[in-house]
Biopython code that builds the backbone (N, CA, C, O; Angstrom):
import numpy as np
from Bio.PDB.StructureBuilder import StructureBuilder

atoms = [
    (1, "UNK", "N", (-37.522, -6.951, -196.918)),
    (1, "UNK", "CA", (-38.444, -8.054, -197.086)),
    (1, "UNK", "C", (-39.266, -7.788, -198.339)),
    (1, "UNK", "O", (-39.639, -6.650, -198.624)),
    (2, "UNK", "N", (-39.539, -8.835, -199.069)),
    (2, "UNK", "CA", (-40.363, -8.761, -200.269)),
    (2, "UNK", "C", (-41.434, -9.845, -200.161)),
    (2, "UNK", "O", (-41.132, -11.006, -199.883)),
    (3, "UNK", "N", (-42.676, -9.456, -200.380)),
    (3, "UNK", "CA", (-43.790, -10.406, -200.371)),
    (3, "UNK", "C", (-44.357, -10.443, -201.780)),
    (3, "UNK", "O", (-44.700, -9.406, -202.346)),
    (4, "UNK", "N", (-44.455, -11.622, -202.334)),
    (4, "UNK", "CA", (-44.957, -11.788, -203.694)),
    (4, "UNK", "C", (-46.239, -12.612, -203.638)),
    (4, "UNK", "O", (-46.242, -13.738, -203.141)),
    (5, "UNK", "N", (-47.320, -12.043, -204.150)),
    (5, "UNK", "CA", (-48.592, -12.757, -204.252)),
    (5, "UNK", "C", (-48.720, -13.290, -205.671)),
    (5, "UNK", "O", (-48.508, -12.564, -206.643)),
    (6, "UNK", "N", (-49.065, -14.550, -205.776)),
    (6, "UNK", "CA", (-49.262, -15.163, -207.086)),
    (6, "UNK", "C", (-50.692, -15.689, -207.132)),
    (6, "UNK", "O", (-51.110, -16.474, -206.281)),
    (7, "UNK", "N", (-51.417, -15.249, -208.122)),
    (7, "UNK", "CA", (-52.793, -15.719, -208.295)),
    (7, "UNK", "C", (-52.761, -17.078, -208.988)),
    (7, "UNK", "O", (-51.853, -17.372, -209.766)),
    (8, "UNK", "N", (-53.750, -17.885, -208.697)),
    (8, "UNK", "CA", (-53.836, -19.219, -209.301)),
    (8, "UNK", "C", (-53.920, -19.125, -210.818)),
    (8, "UNK", "O", (-54.302, -18.093, -211.370)),
    (9, "UNK", "N", (-53.559, -20.217, -211.481)),
    (9, "UNK", "CA", (-53.664, -20.289, -212.935)),
    (9, "UNK", "C", (-55.121, -20.285, -213.361)),
    (9, "UNK", "O", (-56.022, -20.243, -212.523)),
    (10, "UNK", "N", (-55.347, -20.327, -214.656)),
    (10, "UNK", "CA", (-56.702, -20.284, -215.202)),
    (10, "UNK", "C", (-57.565, -21.321, -214.488)),
    (10, "UNK", "O", (-57.268, -22.514, -214.547)),
    (11, "UNK", "N", (-58.630, -20.883, -213.813)),
    (11, "UNK", "CA", (-59.381, -21.794, -212.949)),
    (11, "UNK", "C", (-60.495, -22.569, -213.626)),
    (11, "UNK", "O", (-61.121, -22.112, -214.582)),
    (12, "UNK", "N", (-60.712, -23.747, -213.096)),
    (12, "UNK", "CA", (-61.908, -24.533, -213.356)),
    (12, "UNK", "C", (-62.685, -24.437, -212.041)),
    (12, "UNK", "O", (-62.517, -25.272, -211.153)),
    (13, "UNK", "N", (-63.530, -23.418, -211.924)),
    (13, "UNK", "CA", (-64.227, -23.154, -210.663)),
    (13, "UNK", "C", (-65.166, -24.293, -210.266)),
    (13, "UNK", "O", (-65.347, -24.558, -209.078)),
    (14, "UNK", "N", (-65.756, -24.955, -211.234)),
    (14, "UNK", "CA", (-66.691, -26.037, -210.932)),
    (14, "UNK", "C", (-66.003, -27.146, -210.140)),
    (14, "UNK", "O", (-66.567, -27.663, -209.176)),
    (15, "UNK", "N", (-64.789, -27.512, -210.543)),
    (15, "UNK", "CA", (-64.049, -28.595, -209.887)),
    (15, "UNK", "C", (-62.975, -28.087, -208.941)),
    (15, "UNK", "O", (-62.188, -28.881, -208.424)),
    (16, "UNK", "N", (-62.925, -26.770, -208.700)),
    (16, "UNK", "CA", (-61.908, -26.141, -207.855)),
    (16, "UNK", "C", (-60.516, -26.647, -208.213)),
    (16, "UNK", "O", (-59.762, -27.114, -207.358)),
    (17, "UNK", "N", (-60.202, -26.543, -209.484)),
    (17, "UNK", "CA", (-58.918, -26.999, -210.000)),
    (17, "UNK", "C", (-58.469, -26.030, -211.086)),
    (17, "UNK", "O", (-58.881, -24.870, -211.103)),
    (18, "UNK", "N", (-57.633, -26.505, -211.981)),
    (18, "UNK", "CA", (-57.145, -25.685, -213.083)),
    (18, "UNK", "C", (-57.587, -26.265, -214.413)),
    (18, "UNK", "O", (-57.769, -27.475, -214.551)),
    (19, "UNK", "N", (-57.756, -25.392, -215.382)),
    (19, "UNK", "CA", (-58.008, -25.834, -216.750)),
    (19, "UNK", "C", (-56.673, -26.283, -217.337)),
    (19, "UNK", "O", (-55.637, -26.148, -216.687)),
    (20, "UNK", "N", (-56.685, -26.810, -218.551)),
    (20, "UNK", "CA", (-55.417, -27.166, -219.213)),
    (20, "UNK", "C", (-54.528, -25.937, -219.345)),
    (20, "UNK", "O", (-53.315, -26.012, -219.150)),
    (21, "UNK", "N", (-55.141, -24.806, -219.678)),
    (21, "UNK", "CA", (-54.382, -23.559, -219.775)),
    (21, "UNK", "C", (-53.773, -23.199, -218.417)),
    (21, "UNK", "O", (-52.624, -22.763, -218.348)),
    (22, "UNK", "N", (-54.534, -23.378, -217.348)),
    (22, "UNK", "CA", (-54.046, -23.084, -216.005)),
    (22, "UNK", "C", (-52.857, -23.946, -215.611)),
    (22, "UNK", "O", (-51.930, -23.472, -214.954)),
    (23, "UNK", "N", (-52.885, -25.209, -216.009)),
    (23, "UNK", "CA", (-51.759, -26.114, -215.744)),
    (23, "UNK", "C", (-50.519, -25.621, -216.485)),
    (23, "UNK", "O", (-49.426, -25.598, -215.919)),
    (24, "UNK", "N", (-50.682, -25.227, -217.749)),
    (24, "UNK", "CA", (-49.536, -24.694, -218.513)),
    (24, "UNK", "C", (-48.985, -23.433, -217.840)),
    (24, "UNK", "O", (-47.771, -23.252, -217.744)),
    (25, "UNK", "N", (-49.886, -22.567, -217.378)),
    (25, "UNK", "CA", (-49.451, -21.349, -216.687)),
    (25, "UNK", "C", (-48.658, -21.690, -215.424)),
    (25, "UNK", "O", (-47.623, -21.081, -215.153)),
    (26, "UNK", "N", (-49.148, -22.663, -214.656)),
    (26, "UNK", "CA", (-48.480, -23.064, -213.422)),
    (26, "UNK", "C", (-47.112, -23.686, -213.706)),
    (26, "UNK", "O", (-46.159, -23.463, -212.959)),
    (27, "UNK", "N", (-47.019, -24.457, -214.776)),
    (27, "UNK", "CA", (-45.735, -25.060, -215.152)),
    (27, "UNK", "C", (-44.732, -23.981, -215.559)),
    (27, "UNK", "O", (-43.560, -24.054, -215.190)),
    (28, "UNK", "N", (-45.180, -22.993, -216.308)),
    (28, "UNK", "CA", (-44.290, -21.889, -216.704)),
    (28, "UNK", "C", (-43.882, -21.062, -215.495)),
    (28, "UNK", "O", (-42.732, -20.637, -215.389)),
    (29, "UNK", "N", (-44.814, -20.836, -214.593)),
    (29, "UNK", "CA", (-44.508, -20.110, -213.369)),
    (29, "UNK", "C", (-43.427, -20.846, -212.568)),
    (29, "UNK", "O", (-42.509, -20.218, -212.041)),
    (30, "UNK", "N", (-43.536, -22.153, -212.478)),
    (30, "UNK", "CA", (-42.571, -22.947, -211.716)),
    (30, "UNK", "C", (-41.156, -22.776, -212.256)),
    (30, "UNK", "O", (-40.200, -22.728, -211.483)),
    (31, "UNK", "N", (-41.018, -22.684, -213.567)),
    (31, "UNK", "CA", (-39.694, -22.466, -214.157)),
    (31, "UNK", "C", (-39.121, -21.121, -213.720)),
    (31, "UNK", "O", (-37.918, -20.991, -213.493)),
    (32, "UNK", "N", (-39.987, -20.132, -213.608)),
    (32, "UNK", "CA", (-39.534, -18.813, -213.170)),
    (32, "UNK", "C", (-39.203, -18.811, -211.678)),
    (32, "UNK", "O", (-38.169, -18.284, -211.268)),
    (33, "UNK", "N", (-40.075, -19.394, -210.877)),
    (33, "UNK", "CA", (-39.865, -19.435, -209.427)),
    (33, "UNK", "C", (-38.580, -20.193, -209.087)),
    (33, "UNK", "O", (-37.881, -19.832, -208.141)),
    (34, "UNK", "N", (-38.274, -21.224, -209.841)),
    (34, "UNK", "CA", (-37.070, -22.021, -209.586)),
    (34, "UNK", "C", (-35.803, -21.185, -209.678)),
    (34, "UNK", "O", (-34.775, -21.565, -209.118)),
    (35, "UNK", "N", (-35.856, -20.057, -210.371)),
    (35, "UNK", "CA", (-34.683, -19.183, -210.520)),
    (35, "UNK", "C", (-34.556, -18.164, -209.395)),
    (35, "UNK", "O", (-33.511, -17.530, -209.247)),
    (36, "UNK", "N", (-35.609, -18.003, -208.606)),
    (36, "UNK", "CA", (-35.572, -17.019, -207.520)),
    (36, "UNK", "C", (-34.690, -17.518, -206.395)),
    (36, "UNK", "O", (-34.636, -18.716, -206.121)),
    (37, "UNK", "N", (-34.004, -16.604, -205.751)),
    (37, "UNK", "CA", (-33.117, -16.954, -204.637)),
    (37, "UNK", "C", (-33.656, -16.385, -203.331)),
    (37, "UNK", "O", (-34.446, -15.441, -203.321)),
    (38, "UNK", "N", (-33.213, -16.977, -202.244)),
    (38, "UNK", "CA", (-33.513, -16.484, -200.895)),
    (38, "UNK", "C", (-34.994, -16.444, -200.560)),
    (38, "UNK", "O", (-35.452, -15.521, -199.886)),
    (39, "UNK", "N", (-35.740, -17.424, -201.017)),
    (39, "UNK", "CA", (-37.147, -17.507, -200.624)),
    (39, "UNK", "C", (-37.191, -18.138, -199.241)),
    (39, "UNK", "O", (-36.720, -19.259, -199.048)),
    (40, "UNK", "N", (-37.754, -17.420, -198.286)),
    (40, "UNK", "CA", (-37.757, -17.944, -196.921)),
    (40, "UNK", "C", (-38.982, -18.782, -196.609)),
    (40, "UNK", "O", (-38.902, -19.708, -195.801)),
    (41, "UNK", "N", (-40.115, -18.481, -197.228)),
    (41, "UNK", "CA", (-41.323, -19.229, -196.909)),
    (41, "UNK", "C", (-42.338, -19.139, -198.037)),
    (41, "UNK", "O", (-42.397, -18.145, -198.761)),
    (42, "UNK", "N", (-43.131, -20.185, -198.174)),
    (42, "UNK", "CA", (-44.248, -20.224, -199.111)),
    (42, "UNK", "C", (-45.529, -20.387, -198.306)),
    (42, "UNK", "O", (-45.573, -21.145, -197.337)),
    (43, "UNK", "N", (-46.565, -19.673, -198.713)),
    (43, "UNK", "CA", (-47.882, -19.790, -198.095)),
    (43, "UNK", "C", (-48.883, -20.056, -199.209)),
    (43, "UNK", "O", (-48.683, -19.637, -200.349)),
    (44, "UNK", "N", (-49.948, -20.746, -198.874)),
    (44, "UNK", "CA", (-50.913, -21.103, -199.914)),
    (44, "UNK", "C", (-52.326, -21.130, -199.345)),
    (44, "UNK", "O", (-52.540, -21.459, -198.178)),
    (45, "UNK", "N", (-53.266, -20.783, -200.182)),
    (45, "UNK", "CA", (-54.685, -20.911, -199.869)),
    (45, "UNK", "C", (-55.040, -22.397, -199.852)),
    (45, "UNK", "O", (-54.390, -23.190, -200.533)),
    (46, "UNK", "N", (-56.048, -22.781, -199.094)),
    (46, "UNK", "CA", (-56.475, -24.189, -199.094)),
    (46, "UNK", "C", (-57.330, -24.569, -200.305)),
    (46, "UNK", "O", (-57.689, -25.736, -200.463)),
    (47, "UNK", "N", (-57.660, -23.598, -201.158)),
    (47, "UNK", "CA", (-58.475, -23.904, -202.333)),
    (47, "UNK", "C", (-57.693, -24.763, -203.319)),
    (47, "UNK", "O", (-56.488, -24.584, -203.497)),
    (48, "UNK", "N", (-58.380, -25.678, -203.945)),
    (48, "UNK", "CA", (-57.741, -26.616, -204.877)),
    (48, "UNK", "C", (-56.990, -25.932, -205.998)),
    (48, "UNK", "O", (-55.879, -26.340, -206.337)),
    (49, "UNK", "N", (-57.576, -24.901, -206.578)),
    (49, "UNK", "CA", (-56.923, -24.208, -207.700)),
    (49, "UNK", "C", (-55.626, -23.528, -207.265)),
    (49, "UNK", "O", (-54.669, -23.469, -208.037)),
    (50, "UNK", "N", (-55.589, -23.019, -206.047)),
    (50, "UNK", "CA", (-54.367, -22.390, -205.536)),
    (50, "UNK", "C", (-53.313, -23.451, -205.205)),
    (50, "UNK", "O", (-52.134, -23.281, -205.518)),
    (51, "UNK", "N", (-53.740, -24.534, -204.580)),
    (51, "UNK", "CA", (-52.798, -25.602, -204.233)),
    (51, "UNK", "C", (-52.207, -26.244, -205.478)),
    (51, "UNK", "O", (-51.021, -26.573, -205.512)),
    (52, "UNK", "N", (-53.043, -26.422, -206.508)),
    (52, "UNK", "CA", (-52.556, -27.020, -207.752)),
    (52, "UNK", "C", (-51.537, -26.093, -208.414)),
    (52, "UNK", "O", (-50.494, -26.548, -208.883)),
    (53, "UNK", "N", (-51.837, -24.801, -208.450)),
    (53, "UNK", "CA", (-50.900, -23.836, -209.032)),
    (53, "UNK", "C", (-49.580, -23.864, -208.277)),
    (53, "UNK", "O", (-48.514, -23.915, -208.889)),
    (54, "UNK", "N", (-49.646, -23.830, -206.963)),
    (54, "UNK", "CA", (-48.436, -23.802, -206.140)),
    (54, "UNK", "C", (-47.641, -25.100, -206.222)),
    (54, "UNK", "O", (-46.419, -25.081, -206.077)),
    (55, "UNK", "N", (-48.307, -26.215, -206.451)),
    (55, "UNK", "CA", (-47.625, -27.511, -206.413)),
    (55, "UNK", "C", (-46.466, -27.603, -207.404)),
    (55, "UNK", "O", (-45.445, -28.219, -207.100)),
    (56, "UNK", "N", (-46.607, -27.009, -208.565)),
    (56, "UNK", "CA", (-45.537, -27.068, -209.561)),
    (56, "UNK", "C", (-44.304, -26.286, -209.102)),
    (56, "UNK", "O", (-43.176, -26.754, -209.257)),
    (57, "UNK", "N", (-44.520, -25.115, -208.546)),
    (57, "UNK", "CA", (-43.401, -24.306, -208.050)),
    (57, "UNK", "C", (-42.754, -24.956, -206.836)),
    (57, "UNK", "O", (-41.529, -24.985, -206.719)),
    (58, "UNK", "N", (-43.575, -25.475, -205.936)),
    (58, "UNK", "CA", (-43.042, -26.115, -204.735)),
    (58, "UNK", "C", (-42.195, -27.329, -205.097)),
    (58, "UNK", "O", (-41.138, -27.556, -204.509)),
    (59, "UNK", "N", (-42.659, -28.098, -206.057)),
    (59, "UNK", "CA", (-41.882, -29.264, -206.511)),
    (59, "UNK", "C", (-40.565, -28.815, -207.136)),
    (59, "UNK", "O", (-39.528, -29.446, -206.930)),
    (60, "UNK", "N", (-40.607, -27.731, -207.895)),
    (60, "UNK", "CA", (-39.403, -27.247, -208.585)),
    (60, "UNK", "C", (-38.316, -26.797, -207.612)),
    (60, "UNK", "O", (-37.126, -26.898, -207.913)),
    (61, "UNK", "N", (-38.726, -26.304, -206.449)),
    (61, "UNK", "CA", (-37.734, -25.812, -205.477)),
    (61, "UNK", "C", (-37.582, -26.751, -204.285)),
    (61, "UNK", "O", (-36.824, -26.465, -203.358)),
    (62, "UNK", "N", (-38.307, -27.879, -204.310)),
    (62, "UNK", "CA", (-38.181, -28.857, -203.233)),
    (62, "UNK", "C", (-38.652, -28.336, -201.888)),
    (62, "UNK", "O", (-38.026, -28.593, -200.859)),
    (63, "UNK", "N", (-39.748, -27.610, -201.898)),
    (63, "UNK", "CA", (-40.257, -27.008, -200.656)),
    (63, "UNK", "C", (-41.713, -27.379, -200.443)),
    (63, "UNK", "O", (-42.362, -27.958, -201.315)),
    (64, "UNK", "N", (-42.213, -27.032, -199.262)),
    (64, "UNK", "CA", (-43.627, -27.188, -198.935)),
    (64, "UNK", "C", (-44.164, -25.823, -198.549)),
    (64, "UNK", "O", (-43.404, -24.936, -198.161)),
    (65, "UNK", "N", (-45.465, -25.657, -198.653)),
    (65, "UNK", "CA", (-46.101, -24.391, -198.289)),
    (65, "UNK", "C", (-46.888, -24.554, -196.995)),
    (65, "UNK", "O", (-47.390, -25.636, -196.689)),
    (66, "UNK", "N", (-46.985, -23.485, -196.256)),
    (66, "UNK", "CA", (-47.881, -23.424, -195.112)),
    (66, "UNK", "C", (-49.232, -22.983, -195.657)),
    (66, "UNK", "O", (-49.322, -21.995, -196.387)),
    (67, "UNK", "N", (-50.270, -23.710, -195.304)),
    (67, "UNK", "CA", (-51.613, -23.386, -195.776)),
    (67, "UNK", "C", (-52.401, -22.740, -194.648)),
    (67, "UNK", "O", (-52.463, -23.257, -193.533)),
    (68, "UNK", "N", (-53.004, -21.593, -194.963)),
    (68, "UNK", "CA", (-53.838, -20.892, -193.996)),
    (68, "UNK", "C", (-55.263, -20.813, -194.519)),
    (68, "UNK", "O", (-55.493, -20.441, -195.670)),
    (69, "UNK", "N", (-56.209, -21.162, -193.672)),
    (69, "UNK", "CA", (-57.625, -21.132, -194.031)),
    (69, "UNK", "C", (-58.075, -19.727, -194.437)),
    (69, "UNK", "O", (-58.877, -19.574, -195.359)),
    (70, "UNK", "N", (-57.569, -18.717, -193.761)),
    (70, "UNK", "CA", (-58.002, -17.344, -194.040)),
    (70, "UNK", "C", (-57.569, -16.856, -195.419)),
    (70, "UNK", "O", (-58.037, -15.811, -195.871)),
    (71, "UNK", "N", (-56.690, -17.583, -196.092)),
    (71, "UNK", "CA", (-56.246, -17.174, -197.424)),
    (71, "UNK", "C", (-57.200, -17.629, -198.520)),
    (71, "UNK", "O", (-56.941, -17.379, -199.697)),
    (72, "UNK", "N", (-58.300, -18.292, -198.160)),
    (72, "UNK", "CA", (-59.268, -18.772, -199.150)),
    (72, "UNK", "C", (-59.685, -17.661, -200.095)),
    (72, "UNK", "O", (-59.285, -17.645, -201.259)),
    (73, "UNK", "N", (-60.452, -16.774, -199.620)),
    (73, "UNK", "CA", (-60.941, -15.620, -200.375)),
    (73, "UNK", "C", (-60.936, -14.474, -199.376)),
    (73, "UNK", "O", (-61.164, -14.685, -198.185)),
    (74, "UNK", "N", (-60.685, -13.299, -199.839)),
    (74, "UNK", "CA", (-60.819, -12.179, -198.922)),
    (74, "UNK", "C", (-61.349, -10.971, -199.663)),
    (74, "UNK", "O", (-61.166, -10.823, -200.871)),
    (75, "UNK", "N", (-62.009, -10.117, -198.908)),
    (75, "UNK", "CA", (-62.569, -8.910, -199.504)),
    (75, "UNK", "C", (-62.230, -7.728, -198.606)),
    (75, "UNK", "O", (-61.773, -7.898, -197.476)),
    (76, "UNK", "N", (-62.454, -6.576, -199.109)),
    (76, "UNK", "CA", (-62.082, -5.361, -198.417)),
    (76, "UNK", "C", (-63.274, -4.413, -198.463)),
    (76, "UNK", "O", (-63.844, -4.192, -199.532)),
    (77, "UNK", "N", (-63.655, -3.854, -197.329)),
    (77, "UNK", "CA", (-64.791, -2.946, -197.285)),
    (77, "UNK", "C", (-64.405, -1.613, -197.907)),
    (77, "UNK", "O", (-63.402, -1.010, -197.526)),
    (78, "UNK", "N", (-65.204, -1.154, -198.866)),
    (78, "UNK", "CA", (-64.960, 0.113, -199.544)),
    (78, "UNK", "C", (-66.088, 1.072, -199.176)),
    (78, "UNK", "O", (-67.253, 0.803, -199.471)),
    (79, "UNK", "N", (-65.753, 2.174, -198.543)),
    (79, "UNK", "CA", (-66.725, 3.195, -198.208)),
    (79, "UNK", "C", (-66.872, 4.096, -199.421)),
    (79, "UNK", "O", (-66.046, 4.979, -199.654)),
    (80, "UNK", "N", (-67.931, 3.868, -200.194)),
    (80, "UNK", "CA", (-68.118, 4.568, -201.460)),
    (80, "UNK", "C", (-69.290, 5.542, -201.359)),
    (80, "UNK", "O", (-70.442, 5.111, -201.326)),
    (81, "UNK", "N", (-69.017, 6.854, -201.310)),
    (81, "UNK", "CA", (-70.099, 7.825, -201.189)),
    (81, "UNK", "C", (-71.002, 7.870, -202.423)),
    (81, "UNK", "O", (-72.155, 8.289, -202.316)),
    (82, "UNK", "N", (-70.511, 7.453, -203.579)),
    (82, "UNK", "CA", (-71.321, 7.448, -204.792)),
    (82, "UNK", "C", (-72.441, 6.422, -204.676)),
    (82, "UNK", "O", (-73.567, 6.679, -205.103)),
    (83, "UNK", "N", (-72.141, 5.276, -204.106)),
    (83, "UNK", "CA", (-73.142, 4.222, -203.950)),
    (83, "UNK", "C", (-74.023, 4.475, -202.721)),
    (83, "UNK", "O", (-74.980, 3.738, -202.489)),
    (84, "UNK", "N", (-73.711, 5.503, -201.940)),
    (84, "UNK", "CA", (-74.427, 5.929, -200.733)),
    (84, "UNK", "C", (-74.350, 4.911, -199.594)),
    (84, "UNK", "O", (-74.921, 5.126, -198.525)),
    (85, "UNK", "N", (-73.656, 3.823, -199.823)),
    (85, "UNK", "CA", (-73.416, 2.873, -198.740)),
    (85, "UNK", "C", (-72.150, 2.107, -199.083)),
    (85, "UNK", "O", (-71.762, 2.017, -200.248)),
    (86, "UNK", "N", (-71.527, 1.569, -198.086)),
    (86, "UNK", "CA", (-70.310, 0.802, -198.318)),
    (86, "UNK", "C", (-70.623, -0.502, -199.022)),
    (86, "UNK", "O", (-71.764, -0.964, -199.022)),
    (87, "UNK", "N", (-69.624, -1.079, -199.607)),
    (87, "UNK", "CA", (-69.794, -2.371, -200.247)),
    (87, "UNK", "C", (-68.502, -3.146, -200.121)),
    (87, "UNK", "O", (-67.447, -2.574, -199.847)),
    (88, "UNK", "N", (-68.588, -4.436, -200.319)),
    (88, "UNK", "CA", (-67.390, -5.267, -200.285)),
    (88, "UNK", "C", (-66.906, -5.497, -201.702)),
    (88, "UNK", "O", (-67.692, -5.819, -202.593)),
    (89, "UNK", "N", (-65.622, -5.331, -201.904)),
    (89, "UNK", "CA", (-65.009, -5.577, -203.209)),
    (89, "UNK", "C", (-63.681, -6.259, -202.966)),
    (89, "UNK", "O", (-63.027, -6.018, -201.952)),
    (90, "UNK", "N", (-63.290, -7.095, -203.877)),
    (90, "UNK", "CA", (-62.013, -7.771, -203.755)),
    (90, "UNK", "C", (-60.900, -6.745, -203.743)),
    (90, "UNK", "O", (-60.913, -5.799, -204.531)),
    (91, "UNK", "N", (-59.944, -6.927, -202.860)),
    (91, "UNK", "CA", (-58.809, -6.022, -202.781)),
    (91, "UNK", "C", (-58.080, -5.966, -204.115)),
    (91, "UNK", "O", (-57.558, -4.916, -204.488)),
    (92, "UNK", "N", (-58.037, -7.056, -204.822)),
    (92, "UNK", "CA", (-57.264, -7.125, -206.041)),
    (92, "UNK", "C", (-58.084, -6.839, -207.290)),
    (92, "UNK", "O", (-57.551, -6.878, -208.399)),
    (93, "UNK", "N", (-59.372, -6.554, -207.129)),
    (93, "UNK", "CA", (-60.224, -6.372, -208.293)),
    (93, "UNK", "C", (-60.420, -4.901, -208.624)),
    (93, "UNK", "O", (-61.306, -4.253, -208.067)),
    (94, "UNK", "N", (-59.609, -4.373, -209.518)),
    (94, "UNK", "CA", (-59.705, -2.975, -209.916)),
    (94, "UNK", "C", (-60.870, -2.743, -210.880)),
    (94, "UNK", "O", (-61.181, -1.594, -211.195)),
    (95, "UNK", "N", (-61.522, -3.814, -211.354)),
    (95, "UNK", "CA", (-62.621, -3.654, -212.295)),
    (95, "UNK", "C", (-63.958, -3.451, -211.600)),
    (95, "UNK", "O", (-64.950, -3.113, -212.246)),
    (96, "UNK", "N", (-63.990, -3.654, -210.301)),
    (96, "UNK", "CA", (-65.240, -3.479, -209.579)),
    (96, "UNK", "C", (-65.711, -2.038, -209.688)),
    (96, "UNK", "O", (-64.898, -1.113, -209.679)),
    (97, "UNK", "N", (-67.020, -1.844, -209.791)),
    (97, "UNK", "CA", (-67.550, -0.484, -209.913)),
    (97, "UNK", "C", (-67.255, 0.344, -208.671)),
    (97, "UNK", "O", (-67.276, 1.573, -208.731)),
    (98, "UNK", "N", (-66.982, -0.306, -207.550)),
    (98, "UNK", "CA", (-66.734, 0.413, -206.304)),
    (98, "UNK", "C", (-65.256, 0.635, -206.019)),
    (98, "UNK", "O", (-64.907, 1.266, -205.021)),
    (99, "UNK", "N", (-64.402, 0.133, -206.863)),
    (99, "UNK", "CA", (-62.974, 0.265, -206.616)),
    (99, "UNK", "C", (-62.366, 1.094, -207.727)),
    (99, "UNK", "O", (-62.292, 0.661, -208.877)),
    (100, "UNK", "N", (-61.938, 2.269, -207.376)),
    (100, "UNK", "CA", (-61.315, 3.166, -208.344)),
    (100, "UNK", "C", (-59.893, 3.438, -207.890)),
    (100, "UNK", "O", (-59.613, 3.378, -206.692)),
    (101, "UNK", "N", (-58.981, 3.736, -208.817)),
    (101, "UNK", "CA", (-57.614, 4.059, -208.412)),
    (101, "UNK", "C", (-57.619, 5.114, -207.321)),
    (101, "UNK", "O", (-58.306, 6.132, -207.417)),
    (102, "UNK", "N", (-56.851, 4.854, -206.295)),
    (102, "UNK", "CA", (-56.759, 5.784, -205.180)),
    (102, "UNK", "C", (-57.643, 5.402, -204.007)),
    (102, "UNK", "O", (-57.333, 5.754, -202.869)),
    (103, "UNK", "N", (-58.745, 4.684, -204.257)),
    (103, "UNK", "CA", (-59.670, 4.328, -203.181)),
    (103, "UNK", "C", (-59.057, 3.316, -202.221)),
    (103, "UNK", "O", (-59.196, 3.450, -201.005)),
    (104, "UNK", "N", (-58.381, 2.306, -202.758)),
    (104, "UNK", "CA", (-57.784, 1.304, -201.878)),
    (104, "UNK", "C", (-56.643, 1.883, -201.078)),
    (104, "UNK", "O", (-56.469, 1.556, -199.904)),
    (105, "UNK", "N", (-55.860, 2.744, -201.709)),
    (105, "UNK", "CA", (-54.722, 3.339, -201.036)),
    (105, "UNK", "C", (-55.175, 4.146, -199.822)),
    (105, "UNK", "O", (-54.479, 4.195, -198.808)),
    (106, "UNK", "N", (-56.354, 4.784, -199.931)),
    (106, "UNK", "CA", (-56.919, 5.558, -198.824)),
    (106, "UNK", "C", (-57.093, 4.678, -197.594)),
    (106, "UNK", "O", (-56.986, 5.155, -196.464)),
    (107, "UNK", "N", (-57.361, 3.396, -197.811)),
    (107, "UNK", "CA", (-57.588, 2.461, -196.716)),
    (107, "UNK", "C", (-56.343, 1.639, -196.381)),
    (107, "UNK", "O", (-56.434, 0.636, -195.673)),
    (108, "UNK", "N", (-55.203, 2.052, -196.879)),
    (108, "UNK", "CA", (-53.956, 1.407, -196.507)),
    (108, "UNK", "C", (-53.457, 0.336, -197.443)),
    (108, "UNK", "O", (-52.413, -0.259, -197.177)),
    (109, "UNK", "N", (-54.158, 0.062, -198.529)),
    (109, "UNK", "CA", (-53.697, -0.955, -199.476)),
    (109, "UNK", "C", (-52.673, -0.340, -200.413)),
    (109, "UNK", "O", (-52.729, 0.856, -200.699)),
    (110, "UNK", "N", (-51.759, -1.130, -200.883)),
    (110, "UNK", "CA", (-50.755, -0.657, -201.821)),
    (110, "UNK", "C", (-51.341, -0.539, -203.209)),
    (110, "UNK", "O", (-52.205, -1.335, -203.578)),
    (111, "UNK", "N", (-50.896, 0.430, -203.991)),
    (111, "UNK", "CA", (-51.402, 0.541, -205.362)),
    (111, "UNK", "C", (-50.985, -0.678, -206.179)),
    (111, "UNK", "O", (-49.886, -1.206, -206.011)),
    (112, "UNK", "N", (-51.872, -1.112, -207.060)),
    (112, "UNK", "CA", (-51.587, -2.262, -207.904)),
    (112, "UNK", "C", (-51.379, -1.801, -209.330)),
    (112, "UNK", "O", (-52.021, -0.854, -209.785)),
    (113, "UNK", "N", (-50.478, -2.472, -210.037)),
    (113, "UNK", "CA", (-50.242, -2.149, -211.428)),
    (113, "UNK", "C", (-50.535, -3.396, -212.251)),
    (113, "UNK", "O", (-50.015, -4.475, -211.964)),
    (114, "UNK", "N", (-51.356, -3.245, -213.258)),
    (114, "UNK", "CA", (-51.688, -4.379, -214.117)),
    (114, "UNK", "C", (-50.447, -4.826, -214.884)),
    (114, "UNK", "O", (-49.652, -4.005, -215.341)),
    (115, "UNK", "N", (-50.299, -6.134, -215.014)),
    (115, "UNK", "CA", (-49.226, -6.747, -215.788)),
    (115, "UNK", "C", (-47.837, -6.333, -215.311)),
    (115, "UNK", "O", (-46.882, -6.361, -216.087)),
    (116, "UNK", "N", (-47.721, -5.956, -214.061)),
    (116, "UNK", "CA", (-46.414, -5.575, -213.528)),
    (116, "UNK", "C", (-45.754, -6.817, -212.925)),
    (116, "UNK", "O", (-46.289, -7.419, -211.994)),
    (117, "UNK", "N", (-44.630, -7.185, -213.441)),
    (117, "UNK", "CA", (-43.887, -8.345, -212.939)),
    (117, "UNK", "C", (-42.935, -7.881, -211.845)),
    (117, "UNK", "O", (-42.363, -6.796, -211.951)),
    (118, "UNK", "N", (-42.751, -8.681, -210.794)),
    (118, "UNK", "CA", (-41.827, -8.289, -209.738)),
    (118, "UNK", "C", (-40.389, -8.282, -210.240)),
    (118, "UNK", "O", (-39.994, -9.124, -211.047)),
    (119, "UNK", "N", (-39.635, -7.345, -209.762)),
    (119, "UNK", "CA", (-38.211, -7.317, -210.111)),
    (119, "UNK", "C", (-37.455, -8.151, -209.104)),
    (119, "UNK", "O", (-37.564, -7.932, -207.898)),
    (120, "UNK", "N", (-36.699, -9.093, -209.590)),
    (120, "UNK", "CA", (-35.955, -9.982, -208.688)),
    (120, "UNK", "C", (-34.477, -9.885, -208.935)),
    (120, "UNK", "O", (-33.694, -10.562, -208.269)),
]
sb = StructureBuilder()
sb.init_structure("model")
sb.init_model(0)
sb.init_chain("A")
sb.init_seg("    ")
for serial, (resi, resn, name, xyz) in enumerate(atoms, 1):
    if name == "N":
        sb.init_residue(resn, " ", resi, " ")
    sb.init_atom(name, np.array(xyz, "f"), 0.0, 1.0, " ", f" {name:<3s}", serial, name[0])
structure = sb.get_structure()
């Protein structure tokens, strides 16, 4: 089994949509997704920017996504002894002052690699 997470295109947070750049990113992503084989299911956040990003890929493959409310935003508790108290940081945000390489893995998260494209 392979699970692929795709982050939304360049966001327009004010309108919960995509910028022009984000639309171009989503269109390019759709061309790539259309080449993937054996996709069993698509899931999507209910946020507008995520739905807009996914819409191009879903149209390209003639599919629909299951939307889950819990996929909106999520965070992960990091027990950081340097800060003397735990804090919440995005699981995917390696730039947070509380998230250092190795810290997420300690809590069961998989290591993330910047700019790493999935091999298909």
